[in-house]
N, C-alpha and C positions, 0 to 999 in steps of 0.2 A: 618883725623878723629877728628880734633880739635873741629869741630862743635858738635860732639857727646859728647865729654867730657864737653864742655861748657853748653850743655843742662842740665847736672846734677849739674854743679858747679856754674854757673853764675845765681844769683838770679833773678827771673822774673816769670811771670805768667805761661809761658810754662814749665819752670823748676819746679815750684811748682806742676803743674798738673802731670808731668812725675814722680816726686819723690813720691808723694802721691799714685799714681796708682800702681807703682812698689812695694812700701812698703805694701800696702793693699793686692795686689794680692799675693805676696810672703807669707805674714802672714796668709792669708786664706788657701792657699795650705798647708803650714806646719801645720796649726792648725787642719787639717784633720787627721794627724798622731796620732794613738792611742798608748798610753803608759800605760800598765796594764789595757787596756780596757777604758781608759779615754783620750779624746782629749780636747785641750784647745779652739778650735774653734777660734772665733774672737780675743780672748785674745792674741794670738800669734802675732797679729799685733803690739802690744806694744813692743815686743822684736825685731822684724825686724826693727822697728823705732829706737830703741836704737842702734842696730848694724850700721844702716845707719848713725846715728849721730856720732857714734864713729869714723867712717872712713871719717869724714869731710863733709858729705852731710848735707846741711842745706837749709832752705828757709827763706825768709824775715820774720823778727820777727813779724811785724804787721800782715802779711798774716797768719803766723802760729797761732797767738793768735786768730784771727778771725775764722779760720777753726776749731780750737779746741773748742771754745765756741759755735759756731754755730752747730757743730756736737753734742755737749752735749745737746743743746736746742732741736734739732730734735729728739734725742733719748728719752729724758724724756717727751717731748710733745706727741710723738706717744704712749708712755706707758699710760700717763694720759688720752688721748682720748679714748683708747681702754678699760680701766678698769673703766672709769667714771660712766657708767650706773650701774655697780654693786658695786661701791666703798662704798657708804654709807650703803647699806644693809649688805655688808660684815663687815663693822665696827661695826654694831649693834650686829651681831652674834658672831664674833670671834675677832674683831678688838681690843677690850680692852685687851684681853690676849696677842695678838701679840705686841701691843704697850708697854705693861709692859715688855715683853721680850726684846724689842728694848731699852727701858730705862735701863734695866739691862746691856745690851751690852755696851752702851755708858758710863754708870757710872763705870763699871769695867775697861773700857779702860782708863778713866781718872785716876782711882785709880792706875792702873798698871804703868802709866806714872809718876805719882807723887812718887810712890814707888821707881822707878828707880832713880829719882832725889836724894832721900835720901840714897838709897843703895850705889850709886856711890859717895856719899858724895859731891854732888853738883859740881862734876868735869865737867859735861855737863850742860850748861846753860839751864834754862827752855824754853826759846824761841826756841832753837835748838830741845829740846825734843818735843815741841808742833809741830814743823815742821815734825819731825819723826812720831809723832802720826797721823798727818793729812795724811801723805803718807801711813802709815800703815793701815788706814781705808779708803784710797782712797777718801779723802774728800777735794776737791779743795776749796770750799767756806770757809771751816774752816781755810785753809792756808791763804786765802785772808783776812779773818777777823783778823787773828793773825798779818799779815803784816801791816794791817791798824792800829791795836792797837799799834804796835811798832813805826810806823811812827808818830802817834799822841804823843806817849810817848817821842820820840826824839825831836819833835817840842816843847814839854812842858819842855824840859831839864831834864827829868827823866833818860835818858840814853845818852851816848856820841856818840854812833854809832849804826846803825841798823844791827843786826846779819843776816847773809845770811841763813835764815832758809829754803829757797827753796831747797838747796842742800840736807838737811836732808829729805825733802819731796821726792825729786827725787830718792834718794838711797833707801828709804823705800817703795816707791810706787810699783815697780814691784813685790817685795816679799810680799807686802800687798795683791796684786791681787792673787798671788799664794796661800798665806796663807788663804785667805777667801775661795777659792775653795777647798784647801786642808782640811780645817776644815769641810766643808760640806761632803767631801769624807770620812774623818776619822769618822765622826758620822755615816755615812752609814756602815762603817766597824765595828765600836764598837758595834752597835746594830744589825748587820747582816741584814740590811734592804734589802728587795726584792722590788725594785722600781716598778716593775709591780704590785705587790700585793698592794703597797701603793696607786698607781693610781686607782686600783679597789676599794679599801676602800674609797677613796675620792669620786669617782663617786657614790658608793653606799650610802655614807653619803648625797650627794646632792639629790639623789633619795628619801631618807627617811627623808629629813629634814622637812617634813610636809607642805612645801610651794608649792612643785610641784603639779600642778593640775592633777586630775585623774577623769575619768568618773565612775559613778555608777548609778544603777537604784533604784528608790524608788516608792513604791505604796502608794498613799495617804490614810491614815487611820484616820487621825486627823479630827474628826467631826467638830471641831470649824473652820476649814479651808475649809469645804465643800462649794462649789459654790462661792468661793472667786477668785478674779482675780490674775494673776501672780504677778502683782504689789503689791497687798495687802499681798500676801504670803511672798514676799521678804521683805516687810516692817515689817512683824511680826517676822521674823527671823533675828537675828543680824549678823550671819555669812554671808560672801560673797560667792555667788554661781550663776551659770547660768543654767537655764532650757534649755538644748540644743534641746530636742525633747519631744513630748508628744504623748502617746498612749491613745487615747480616743475614745470610741464608735467604737472599732475595726478599727480605722484609725490612721495613723501617721500624725503629723502636727508639724509645727514650731509655738510655742505659742508666742503671742504678749503680751504686758503689760496688755491688756484688756481681754485676754483669761481667761475664768472661768474654774477652775479645780474642779472636783468632786471626792468624795471618790471612790476609786476603779481605778482611772486613774493612769497610770504609767508614771513617768518622768525620762528622762535621764539627770542626773545632772553632771555638771563639777564644782569641788570645790577642795580646798586644802585638803590634807590628814588629817591634824589636825582638820579640821572643819567637816569632814565627819560624825562622830558619833553624833555630836550635831544636824546636819541637818536631819539625818535619824530619830533621836529621836523626833524631832519637827514635822516631816511630817507623818511618818508611819513606814513601814517596808522596809528593803532592799530586793530586789528580783533579781533573775537571770534567770527568765523564759521568758523574752521578747526578741524576735529575732529582734534586732535593724537593723541587716543587711538587713532585708526585707524592711525596710524603705528607703533603698537606691534606690529602684525602683522609688521612688518619690522624696526623699531628698538625697542630697549628701553633703559630707564634703570636703572642699578644703582649701589648705594653700595658702594665697595670701601675696605677699611681698609689703610693702608700698614703693612706688617709686615716688608718686606725691608730688611735693614740697608744694603744697597748703594744703596737708593733715597734714604736719609736725606741731605738736603742738596742733592739734584739738582733742577734747575728743570724746569718743563714744556717749556721750549724745548730743553733737553738731551735729554729723553726722546723727543721727536718722536712722541708717541702718535698724533696726528692723521695725520701723514704715513705712519707705518709701519703703523697698524692701522685707519685711517679711523674713529676714534672722537673724540668731543668730551668733554673734561673741563670741566664747566660751573661747578662750585663746590667749595669745600673747607670742611669743618667741622673747626675746630681749637679745642680747649678749650671745646667747646659753642657756638662762634660760627661762623656761616656767612660765607664770604668768596667774592667773585667770583674765579674762577680767572684768573690773569695768567701770561703766558708766562715772565716772569722770577721768578715766585714759587717758592721752594724748598720742596719737600715734606719733611715730618718724620714720623718713626715715630709712629703713633697718629692721623694725619690720616685723616679719612673723606672720600673724594672721590666726587662724582657723575659717572658716566661714561655717555654716550649713544652707542649704535651698534648694529650687528648682533650678535646673541647670540654667534656664533662668535668675532668679534673681541674682544668684551668678555671672553670666557673667556681669550683669549690675554693681554690686558692684566692680567687678574686674577692670572695666574701671575707676571707681571713685578712687580706691586705687592705681592703677598703674599696679603692677605686671610685670613691665618691668625690668627683671634681668640685661639686658645690660646697663640700665641707671645707675645702681649702680656702674658699672665699671668706670664711669666718676668721676675723683677725684674732690673733693670740695676744691680747693686751697684757696678760700676766707676764709674758716674756719681756715685753717692751718696758714696762715700769719696774720690774725686778732688775732688768739690766741697767736701767738708768740709775736706780738706787745704788746698785753695786758699783757702777761706773763713777758716780760722784764721790762715793767713799774712797775708792781706789785712787782717783785723781787728787784727793785731799791728803793722802798719806805723804808726810814729809820725808824726803831722802836727804841724808846728810853726807856731804862730800868733803873729804879732808881739804883744809885750806879755805873753805867757804864758810863764813860765819853764820849764814842763815840757811834754813832748809830749802830744798827745791821740790816743787810739786808738778805733777803732770797736768793738773788743772781740769776744768770742766769740759775741755775738748779731748785731751789725750786719754783721760781715764775712761769715759764712756766708749770711746773708739776701741780701746784695747779690750775692754770687757765684752763689747759686742762681737769682736772678732773671735774671742775665746768661746762665747756662747754659740756663734755660728758654726764653729768647728767641733766643739766638745760638749755642747749642751745636751745632746741625746744621752750622754752617759749619766746625766743627772735627771733624766726624764723631762728635760726642758725642750719644748717645741720651738725651734728657731725659724721654721719656715714662714715666709710671707710671700704673697703673690707679688709679681713685679709692679703691678699697678698700685698696690697698697704701699709697698716700699717707696715707690717714686712719689706718691702723695705725701708721705711723712717727710721725705727728703726735701721736696719743694716747699712745703709749708715751713719747715725749719729754716732753710736758707733765706726765704722771703722775710720772715720775722727778724732774723739776724741783720740782714742788710738794711731794712727799714729803720731798725734801732740805731745802728751805727750812723746812718745818714742824719737822723733827727738829732743825735747827740753832737754831731760835728757841725751842723748847719748854722747855728747861731753866730759863731765867730769865724766861720770858714772863709767867706769871701773877703772879709776885712783882713784876715791874716794871710790868706793865700795870695792875695794880689798886692800886698805890701812888698817892699824891697826885700825885707827879711823873709817873708813867707815865700816869695818866688825863689829865693835861694834855697830854702828848705825843700821846695817842690823839686827843684833841679837836682839837689843832692839825693833826695829820696828816689827820684826816677832813675838816677845813675846806679844807686844801690840795687834797685830792682832789676834793671835790664842787663847790666854788664855781666853779672855771674850767670844769668840764665842763657844769654846768647853764647857765652864762652863754653859752658858745659853742655848746652844744647847742640852746639856745633860739634864738640867732641863726641857726644853721645850718638848723634846720627851718622857722622862721617866715619869715625874711627871705631866706636863700639858697636856700630851697626844695629842700633836700637830702632825698632819700628816707630814711625812718627806718631801713631796713635798711642802706643805705650809711652813714648817719650813725652807727649803732651800731658798725660796723667802724672808721670813722675815729676815733671817740672812744676806742675800745680801742687803736688804733694810736698815738694821740697820748699815751696813757698807757703805751705799750709793755707792755701787759698781756695775756699769752696767755690767762689764764682768762676775761677779759672777751670776748676774741675767740671762745673756745669757747662762751660763752653766746650771743653775737651770731650765731654760725654755727648754733646750735640753732634759731633763729627761722625758718630757711629752708633749702631744699635746694640753692640756687645758691651760687656762689662770691663773690657781691658783698661780703659782710663781709670775707672774706680779701683780696680785691683792694683794697678801701678801706684795710684795715689795712696792707698792704704798700706802698700808694701813699704813705702818710704816715710809715711807720716809719723809713726811712733818715734823712730830714731830722729827724724827731723825736729819734731816737737821738743824732744828732750834736749837736743843740741841748741835749739833756739833759746830755750829757757836758760840753759847753763851759760850760753854765750852772752846773753843780755846781762846776767848777774856778774859774770867775770869782768866784762868791760866796765861796768860801774865800779866794781871793787878796785880794779887796777888803775883807773884814771881819775877818781875823785880826790 
């Protein structure tokens, strides 16, 4: 049986594959166990990795570092790609509030760390406390920035040896993961949050946000618009809307830009809720006595999915669907959000559009747009690896800040995330297909976080229990736990009670303000929608930058 023991103990590719697979499998199975109705899910992989490392199981250091960083890249890139289409619109509506919340979390974390430095009368060196803080907020780039600052300080002769701040990070990290999730759970208990009701409130808020398109009927009464074309009417009204169907002379039809509308004609209009009153006031009266269902004998409404590569990035104006095929494209569903169709709006692969017209014309349009669901199942790996390539390069660019002697970098987490968000939002302009199915995105995300957590656990396992349960280690754990939980509870309390942030959104924002993927995984398990991931990605870039800067500044000011 020596071959079997060698498979686990002798470092190599097969050994690494076996060790990682067993750790991840065991962690995922144990993560399903619920304690007080709460399961840790993928987070448990971290602890199975620690136990494996404690009993002497290890993999080649270079292999471990590569798997850890590549897993993190896959995780953050999949998040960015998914939330990219809605990222900037989310930032405009609620992002400022969420980022202020994240700034508060980061600032309080730094303040608590400095407070411990003075409360303990400088018995723990600031570099060690920075390592503990980085582990407490699960921020590897911050640790790397601090280590780089110490290396440069050592080379400059400012210090005689480089402190082993990595151990403080390793001891604080597991309890940091637990502390972040525990903070989210405690806020739920403190405010007696009903998660189901919070999800319903969130969905209702999205429905009533004034942006979601809705159909309504208007009878033209404005004499100044009598006998004017649809194009002229749309130019006269500043709000964006689509005249989906027209009831004129006892007949239903699809109006073109040159169709003349007369007083007494009734139009079925699709527009945003907040534009409705202004549109009705400009045209005439809202009516509800038109049986639009009767128009379906001649006109039908179909949802068509964009799957043709050549359509990606083209605007409705360029396609000329109304002019060529006498159909109306009334709304676009992108990333689960309905948008009123605009002539200058560019279509993207994966968009689901609502088209109204005669059945034969719709079939022609269907061939142009694609509507081949099976084609969407094919993964676009070019986008994935191109994005990772660009993300790693972007994350490696040094940013020089006045007063700081060494450059700052966004790293292997921040760079790919920002590039993925940009690709998800603007990729179509460069003919890059950013669409991935939810199942494919989730698979990449889960594989990434599993590899990352297993790597962190293996790296920390060897000396973890000896350090963690020594008097020094226990004090580090307590300090780290305080750095984790105090800022989150304070800002979480303010966010929910005074800023009125929905609990689902708040959980994602708190996870992002701690740059903690496992906490996001837990937050995402509370609901089927993307709100936690969107909130996470909204605050993540600024948080990551602040964490990296703060770690370096604390080293520079206190060594």
